[in-house]
N, CA, C and O of each residue as an XYZ file, in Angstrom:
588
protein
N       0.827     -1.192      0.000
C       0.000      0.000      0.000
C       0.872      1.257      0.000
O       0.550      2.237     -0.672
N       1.993      1.228      0.766
C       2.887      2.390      0.790
C       3.462      2.668     -0.590
O       3.589      3.825     -0.993
N       3.809      1.609     -1.315
C       4.376      1.780     -2.653
C       3.363      2.443     -3.579
O       3.708      3.335     -4.353
N       2.115      2.002     -3.493
C       1.071      2.570     -4.343
C       0.868      4.055     -4.037
O       0.717      4.860     -4.957
N       0.862      4.424     -2.750
C       0.709      5.825     -2.347
C       1.895      6.650     -2.822
O       1.721      7.765     -3.315
N       3.102      6.108     -2.675
C       4.304      6.801     -3.120
C       4.269      7.003     -4.640
O       4.599      8.083     -5.131
N       3.875      5.981     -5.372
C       3.797      6.061     -6.822
C       2.803      7.131     -7.263
O       3.111      7.931     -8.147
N       1.631      7.157     -6.668
C       0.609      8.160     -7.002
C       1.112      9.552     -6.663
O       0.884     10.492     -7.424
N       1.793      9.702     -5.531
C       2.342     11.008     -5.140
C       3.379     11.486     -6.144
O       3.400     12.664     -6.501
N       4.236     10.586     -6.601
C       5.260     10.953     -7.585
C       4.631     11.346     -8.911
O       5.072     12.309     -9.538
N       3.605     10.616     -9.351
C       2.916     10.977    -10.585
C       2.278     12.352    -10.483
O       2.351     13.142    -11.424
N       1.655     12.643     -9.351
C       1.037     13.954     -9.157
C       2.088     15.058     -9.180
O       1.886     16.100     -9.804
N       3.202     14.831     -8.503
C       4.278     15.823     -8.465
C       4.841     16.062     -9.861
O       5.074     17.206    -10.249
N       5.061     14.994    -10.612
C       5.586     15.116    -11.966
C       4.611     15.857    -12.872
O       5.021     16.754    -13.609
N       3.336     15.503    -12.832
C       2.364     16.166    -13.705
C       2.183     17.625    -13.329
O       1.986     18.454    -14.216
N       2.242     17.970    -12.058
C       2.088     19.370    -11.673
C       3.316     20.178    -12.041
O       3.184     21.354    -12.378
N       4.509     19.593    -11.990
C       5.710     20.336    -12.379
C       5.758     20.553    -13.881
O       6.220     21.602    -14.329
N       5.293     19.585    -14.678
C       5.233     19.771    -16.128
C       4.225     20.852    -16.457
O       4.480     21.693    -17.319
N       3.089     20.845    -15.789
C       2.075     21.875    -16.007
C       2.586     23.250    -15.642
O       2.310     24.217    -16.352
N       3.328     23.361    -14.547
C       3.882     24.656    -14.140
C       4.902     25.138    -15.154
O       4.932     26.322    -15.490
N       5.734     24.237    -15.643
C       6.734     24.621    -16.643
C       6.061     25.056    -17.936
O       6.504     26.011    -18.575
N       5.000     24.366    -18.323
C       4.313     24.689    -19.562
C       3.658     26.062    -19.495
O       3.544     26.734    -20.520
N       3.226     26.493    -18.321
C       2.598     27.806    -18.185
C       3.570     28.925    -18.512
O       3.171     29.945    -19.075
N       4.824     28.753    -18.172
C       5.815     29.816    -18.300
C       6.482     29.892    -19.662
O       7.330     30.761    -19.867
N       6.144     29.037    -20.582
C       6.852     29.039    -21.863
C       6.212     29.945    -22.897
O       6.856     30.277    -23.892
N       4.983     30.352    -22.702
C       4.308     31.173    -23.704
C       5.027     32.497    -23.889
O       5.487     33.112    -22.927
N       5.114     32.926    -25.141
C       5.723     34.217    -25.420
C       6.512     34.220    -26.707
O       6.467     33.273    -27.493
N       7.242     35.315    -26.906
C       8.068     35.514    -28.097
C       9.533     35.344    -27.736
O      10.009     35.909    -26.752
N      10.241     34.563    -28.534
C      11.669     34.325    -28.364
C      12.344     34.824    -29.637
O      11.866     34.539    -30.735
N      13.439     35.558    -29.514
C      14.100     36.045    -30.727
C      15.559     36.381    -30.473
O      16.010     36.475    -29.332
N      16.273     36.558    -31.557
C      17.632     37.104    -31.540
C      17.933     37.667    -32.920
O      17.244     37.375    -33.897
N      18.970     38.472    -32.973
C      19.401     39.050    -34.247
C      20.670     38.353    -34.713
O      21.533     38.002    -33.908
N      20.772     38.160    -36.023
C      21.973     37.589    -36.638
C      22.321     38.421    -37.863
O      21.529     39.249    -38.315
N      23.514     38.192    -38.393
C      23.938     38.849    -39.629
C      24.040     37.799    -40.721
O      24.601     36.724    -40.507
N      23.495     38.110    -41.897
C      23.538     37.201    -43.034
C      24.206     37.899    -44.219
O      24.278     39.127    -44.269
N      24.687     37.110    -45.160
C      25.290     37.683    -46.368
C      24.202     38.329    -47.213
O      23.109     37.785    -47.367
N      24.518     39.496    -47.757
C      23.533     40.191    -48.580
C      24.235     41.263    -49.405
O      25.431     41.512    -49.252
N      23.483     41.868    -50.252
C      24.003     42.916    -51.117
C      24.006     44.260    -50.377
O      23.112     44.513    -49.569
N      24.985     45.115    -50.636
C      24.993     46.447    -50.016
C      23.767     47.287    -50.354
O      23.520     48.311    -49.719
N      23.005     46.859    -51.345
C      21.806     47.616    -51.696
C      20.610     47.270    -50.805
O      19.588     47.954    -50.857
N      20.724     46.225    -49.993
C      19.621     45.847    -49.106
C      19.437     46.910    -48.032
O      20.407     47.511    -47.571
N      18.208     47.136    -47.641
C      17.856     48.159    -46.657
C      18.544     47.952    -45.301
O      18.949     48.926    -44.666
N      18.680     46.717    -44.857
C      19.246     46.429    -43.534
C      20.730     46.062    -43.588
O      21.229     45.398    -42.679
N      21.440     46.482    -44.631
C      22.854     46.169    -44.813
C      23.726     46.940    -43.824
O      23.512     48.130    -43.592
N      24.709     46.253    -43.244
C      25.747     46.872    -42.416
C      27.078     46.298    -42.880
O      27.109     45.433    -43.755
N      28.168     46.766    -42.309
C      29.482     46.239    -42.689
C      29.632     44.765    -42.313
O      30.499     44.085    -42.861
N      28.812     44.253    -41.394
C      28.842     42.842    -40.991
C      27.937     41.976    -41.864
O      28.008     40.748    -41.804
N      27.096     42.603    -42.667
C      26.092     41.891    -43.456
C      24.724     42.462    -43.123
O      24.622     43.558    -42.572
N      23.695     41.740    -43.449
C      22.337     42.207    -43.145
C      21.928     41.728    -41.759
O      22.025     40.541    -41.445
N      21.475     42.654    -40.947
C      21.013     42.309    -39.610
C      19.541     41.907    -39.701
O      18.696     42.696    -40.126
N      19.246     40.667    -39.295
C      17.882     40.143    -39.364
C      17.513     39.501    -38.026
O      18.385     39.131    -37.239
N      16.223     39.378    -37.784
C      15.743     38.739    -36.558
C      15.182     37.363    -36.885
O      14.454     37.180    -37.861
N      15.542     36.396    -36.037
C      14.938     35.070    -36.095
C      14.052     34.955    -34.866
O      14.333     35.569    -33.837
N      12.989     34.174    -34.968
C      12.107     34.122    -33.825
C      11.202     32.915    -33.752
O      11.034     32.155    -34.705
N      10.626     32.776    -32.565
C       9.706     31.708    -32.223
C       8.613     32.319    -31.362
O       8.894     33.099    -30.452
N       7.381     31.966    -31.647
C       6.266     32.385    -30.799
C       5.560     31.125    -30.325
O       5.253     30.232    -31.114
N       5.305     31.070    -29.015
C       4.591     29.938    -28.424
C       3.340     30.490    -27.750
O       3.410     31.415    -26.941
N       2.201     29.909    -28.095
C       0.929     30.350    -27.517
C       0.109     29.114    -27.151
O      -0.047     28.199    -27.959
N      -0.412     29.099    -25.927
C      -1.210     27.955    -25.491
C      -2.429     27.787    -26.397
O      -3.131     28.750    -26.704
N      -2.661     26.552    -26.812
C      -3.800     26.210    -27.667
C      -4.922     25.616    -26.827
O      -6.082     26.011    -26.946
N      -4.561     24.661    -25.978
C      -5.480     24.048    -25.026
C      -4.651     23.483    -23.882
O      -3.475     23.820    -23.747
N      -5.242     22.639    -23.067
C      -4.552     22.136    -21.871
C      -3.242     21.398    -22.182
O      -2.304     21.430    -21.385
N      -3.185     20.737    -23.341
C      -2.007     19.901    -23.608
C      -1.225     20.273    -24.870
O      -0.300     19.554    -25.248
N      -1.581     21.390    -25.532
C      -0.857     21.715    -26.761
C      -0.665     23.220    -26.910
O      -1.306     24.027    -26.237
N       0.254     23.567    -27.830
C       0.624     24.954    -28.066
C       0.670     25.233    -29.555
O       1.061     24.365    -30.336
N       0.274     26.437    -29.960
C       0.487     26.893    -31.329
C       1.913     27.411    -31.425
O       2.389     28.098    -30.521
N       2.594     27.085    -32.515
C       3.985     27.475    -32.720
C       4.128     28.230    -34.031
O       3.538     27.847    -35.042
N       4.907     29.301    -34.015
C       5.288     30.032    -35.221
C       6.795     30.196    -35.168
O       7.333     30.680    -34.172
N       7.482     29.795    -36.232
C       8.950     29.875    -36.268
C       9.359     30.604    -37.536
O       8.811     30.367    -38.612
N      10.337     31.500    -37.391
C      10.886     32.228    -38.544
C      12.402     32.221    -38.415
O      12.938     32.708    -37.421
N      13.105     31.672    -39.414
C      14.567     31.698    -39.434
C      15.021     32.380    -40.720
O      14.286     32.415    -41.707
N      16.233     32.919    -40.702
C      16.776     33.672    -41.837
C      18.049     33.009    -42.352
O      18.759     32.328    -41.611
N      18.319     33.221    -43.625
C      19.558     32.742    -44.247
C      20.100     33.844    -45.150
O      19.548     34.944    -45.197
N      21.175     33.548    -45.860
C      21.804     34.544    -46.722
C      20.903     34.977    -47.876
O      20.033     34.229    -48.323
N      21.131     36.193    -48.343
C      20.500     36.757    -49.522
C      18.970     36.817    -49.439
O      18.274     36.680    -50.445
N      18.469     37.022    -48.227
C      17.034     37.213    -48.048
C      16.190     35.949    -48.033
O      14.963     36.035    -48.017
N      16.813     34.783    -48.038
C      16.056     33.530    -47.973
C      15.695     33.259    -46.516
O      16.450     33.605    -45.608
N      14.543     32.642    -46.299
C      14.093     32.396    -44.927
C      13.243     31.140    -44.849
O      12.865     30.561    -45.868
N      12.946     30.725    -43.608
C      12.025     29.625    -43.337
C      10.871     30.169    -42.505
O      11.054     31.054    -41.669
N       9.702     29.634    -42.742
C       8.528     30.018    -41.974
C       7.730     28.756    -41.686
O       7.396     28.006    -42.604
N       7.426     28.523    -40.427
C       6.757     27.297    -40.009
C       5.648     27.629    -39.021
O       5.825     28.465    -38.135
N       4.520     26.979    -39.178
C       3.427     27.035    -38.200
C       3.002     25.615    -37.901
O       2.881     24.788    -38.804
N       2.776     25.334    -36.623
C       2.338     23.995    -36.258
C       1.800     23.959    -34.846
O       1.743     24.976    -34.156
N       1.409     22.773    -34.430
C       0.904     22.540    -33.079
C       1.918     21.659    -32.368
O       2.320     20.619    -32.890
N       2.332     22.079    -31.170
C       3.326     21.337    -30.414
C       2.764     20.697    -29.162
O       1.835     21.212    -28.540
N       3.350     19.555    -28.806
C       3.013     18.811    -27.596
C       4.325     18.446    -26.915
O       5.341     18.252    -27.582
N       4.308     18.353    -25.592
C       5.513     17.946    -24.886
C       5.718     16.444    -24.988
O       4.800     15.656    -24.763
N       6.951     16.063    -25.336
C       7.395     14.675    -25.347
C       8.752     14.629    -24.679
O       9.718     15.191    -25.195
N       8.838     13.971    -23.544
C      10.099     13.846    -22.798
C      10.749     15.202    -22.532
O      11.965     15.342    -22.665
N       9.954     16.194    -22.160
C      10.478     17.509    -21.813
C      10.827     18.404    -22.986
O      11.372     19.490    -22.791
N      10.521     17.967    -24.212
C      10.797     18.745    -25.415
C       9.472     19.028    -26.117
O       8.632     18.138    -26.242
N       9.285     20.250    -26.569
C       8.081     20.615    -27.311
C       8.264     20.140    -28.751
O       9.207     20.553    -29.426
N       7.365     19.273    -29.222
C       7.494     18.648    -30.547
C       6.297     18.984    -31.424
O       5.160     19.041    -30.955
N       6.576     19.207    -32.711
C       5.534     19.364    -33.712
C       5.899     18.451    -34.868
O       6.964     18.589    -35.470
N       5.009     17.517    -35.173
C       5.301     16.542    -36.222
C       4.327     16.699    -37.379
O       3.110     16.624    -37.207
N       4.890     16.917    -38.555
C       4.124     16.959    -39.791
C       4.693     15.889    -40.709
O       5.731     15.302    -40.401
N       4.045     15.632    -41.806
C       4.526     14.598    -42.730
C       5.921     14.969    -43.227
O       6.103     15.989    -43.892
N       6.897     14.133    -42.900
C       8.258     14.337    -43.373
C       9.056     15.398    -42.654
O      10.160     15.726    -43.089
N       8.534     15.954    -41.559
C       9.263     16.998    -40.832
C       8.854     17.007    -39.360
O       7.678     17.169    -39.032
N       9.834     16.832    -38.484
C       9.609     16.925    -37.046
C      10.415     18.093    -36.500
O      11.627     18.171    -36.702
N       9.741     18.991    -35.814
C      10.392     20.164    -35.232
C      10.409     20.001    -33.731
O       9.373     19.759    -33.112
N      11.604     20.137    -33.135
C      11.729     20.055    -31.682
C      12.191     21.401    -31.138
O      13.036     22.072    -31.731
N      11.625     21.778    -30.011
C      11.979     23.030    -29.348
C      12.411     22.688    -27.932
O      11.629     22.175    -27.131
N      13.672     22.984    -27.639
C      14.212     22.769    -26.300
C      14.238     24.110    -25.591
O      14.723     25.106    -26.128
N      13.713     24.118    -24.385
C      13.649     25.337    -23.592
C      14.478     25.155    -22.332
O      14.276     24.212    -21.566
N      15.416     26.077    -22.131
C      16.231     26.085    -20.920
C      16.120     27.486    -20.340
O      16.703     28.436    -20.864
N      15.370     27.604    -19.262
C      15.118     28.924    -18.708
C      14.349     29.755    -19.719
O      13.285     29.348    -20.186
N      14.887     30.919    -20.056
C      14.243     31.811    -21.022
C      14.898     31.761    -22.398
O      14.803     32.718    -23.167
N      15.562     30.649    -22.712
C      16.246     30.501    -24.000
C      15.718     29.259    -24.712
O      15.588     28.189    -24.117
N      15.418     29.426    -26.002
C      14.879     28.327    -26.809
C      15.820     27.991    -27.955
O      16.511     28.856    -28.494
N      15.830     26.708    -28.314
C      16.548     26.225    -29.493
C      15.574     25.432    -30.341
O      14.776     24.654    -29.817
N      15.639     25.628    -31.655
C      14.746     24.957    -32.598
C      15.582     24.086    -33.506
O      16.619     24.513    -34.015
N      15.121     22.849    -33.707
C      15.798     21.957    -34.647
C      14.742     21.188    -35.429
O      13.777     20.684    -34.855
N      14.931     21.102    -36.738
C      14.012     20.368    -37.600
C      14.732     19.192    -38.226
O      15.876     19.308    -38.665
N      14.048     18.055    -38.263
C      14.609     16.846    -38.843
C      13.575     16.239    -39.789
O      12.412     16.062    -39.427
N      14.013     15.931    -40.986
C      13.119     15.279    -41.949
C      13.357     15.795    -43.351
O      13.792     16.929    -43.550
N      13.066     14.950    -44.311
C      13.358     15.285    -45.702
C      12.472     16.394    -46.262
O      12.818     16.994    -47.280
N      11.342     16.681    -45.627
C      10.446     17.707    -46.148
C      10.551     19.041    -45.405
O       9.820     19.977    -45.728
N      11.438     19.147    -44.424
C      11.523     20.390    -43.649
C      11.936     21.579    -44.515
O      11.184     22.546    -44.638
N      13.110     21.514    -45.107
C      13.570     22.650    -45.921
C      12.745     22.853    -47.182
O      12.367     23.990    -47.467
N      12.440     21.795    -47.966
C      11.652     22.031    -49.179
C      10.251     22.593    -48.907
O       9.727     23.357    -49.718
N       9.648     22.225    -47.788
C       8.274     22.644    -47.510
C       8.169     24.004    -46.837
O       7.183     24.714    -47.033
N       9.168     24.376    -46.047
C       9.042     25.574    -45.221
C      10.110     26.635    -45.482
O      10.048     27.720    -44.905
N      11.093     26.340    -46.344
C      12.251     27.223    -46.478
C      12.567     27.584    -47.928
O      12.246     26.851    -48.864
N      13.212     28.753    -48.074
C      13.758     29.156    -49.355
C      15.126     28.510    -49.552
O      15.561     27.720    -48.714
N      15.799     28.832    -50.631
C      17.092     28.239    -50.976
C      18.116     28.426    -49.858
O      18.263     29.519    -49.311
N      18.809     27.362    -49.534
C      19.901     27.366    -48.554
C      19.496     27.850    -47.166
O      20.356     28.283    -46.399
N      18.231     27.789    -46.829
C      17.755     28.179    -45.498
C      17.350     26.912    -44.739
O      16.929     25.924    -45.341
N      17.480     26.957    -43.429
C      17.183     25.798    -42.601
C      16.300     26.209    -41.435
O      16.364     27.341    -40.957
N      15.489     25.289    -40.993
C      14.563     25.527    -39.896
C      15.252     25.180    -38.583
O      14.769     24.339    -37.824
N      16.376     25.828    -38.319
C      17.153     25.615    -37.098
C      17.567     26.966    -36.539
O      17.939     27.870    -37.287
N      17.501     27.098    -35.228
C      17.950     28.330    -34.564
C      18.290     28.003    -33.121
O      17.664     27.141    -32.504
N      19.271     28.686    -32.597
C      19.608     28.497    -31.187
C      19.816     29.865    -30.546
O      20.054     30.858    -31.233
N      19.722     29.899    -29.231
C      19.937     31.146    -28.513
C      18.805     32.152    -28.647
O      19.024     33.356    -28.511
N      17.594     31.669    -28.912
C      16.443     32.570    -28.991
C      16.025     32.942    -27.565
O      15.642     32.076    -26.778
N      16.099     34.214    -27.247
C      15.808     34.665    -25.883
C      14.381     35.185    -25.771
O      13.892     35.909    -26.639
N      13.731     34.802    -24.689
C      12.349     35.221    -24.458
C      12.304     36.714    -24.195
O      13.048     37.243    -23.369
N      11.410     37.382    -24.918
C      11.234     38.818    -24.716
C      10.482     39.043    -23.408
O       9.504     38.359    -23.107
N      10.953     40.000    -22.657
C      10.303     40.348    -21.402
C       9.266     41.413    -21.706
O       9.570     42.440    -22.312
N       8.075     41.164    -21.291
C       6.995     42.137    -21.492
C       6.934     43.074    -20.298
O       6.757     42.648    -19.157
N       7.083     44.347    -20.585
C       7.022     45.362    -19.534
C       5.610     45.898    -19.491
O       5.077     46.369    -20.496
N       5.014     45.823    -18.326
C       3.664     46.333    -18.140
C       3.778     47.691    -17.461
O       4.296     47.814    -16.351
N       3.290     48.682    -18.144
C       3.323     50.038    -17.594
C       1.940     50.397    -17.085
O       0.926     50.208    -17.758
N       1.941     50.918    -15.875
C       0.678     51.359    -15.281
C       0.527     52.848    -15.464
O       1.493     53.600    -15.332
N      -0.668     53.272    -15.764
C      -0.927     54.698    -15.973
C      -0.740     55.483    -14.686
O      -0.973     54.976    -13.589
N      -0.322     56.713    -14.838
C      -0.134     57.595    -13.688
C      -1.466     58.272    -13.418
O      -2.077     58.857    -14.313
N      -1.900     58.185    -12.185
C      -3.181     58.781    -11.819
C      -2.988     60.024    -11.013
O      -3.965     60.661    -10.616
């Protein structure tokens, strides 16, 4: 009987900690990178073109999230992905035919990796990949009106 009680307690603790972690992941994650481009591009600098890559996570229901991913590559090529993610072994996963996208979250930093033969052809332009690391969660500042 003690084993059964201990087992149920551990399951409850595990499910509540996953639920608590899932609550805090919603938001926008992004970073800026430099890509190769022509000096005629609007965002050209001496380092190349400065572009933003990003991920948006929004709760869909109790067990899933809507995902939007945007990555950039050289010469204005990019990837754009939308899907529904579910947690599997602590990783947010979105699986479509021929493409699995995993999102690892460590604190306020996200990494995106796509695996499958249809990832780049379906979601990306030439020489672009649906991978990004070091995406930092944007902090939302709430300003209260002065009365």
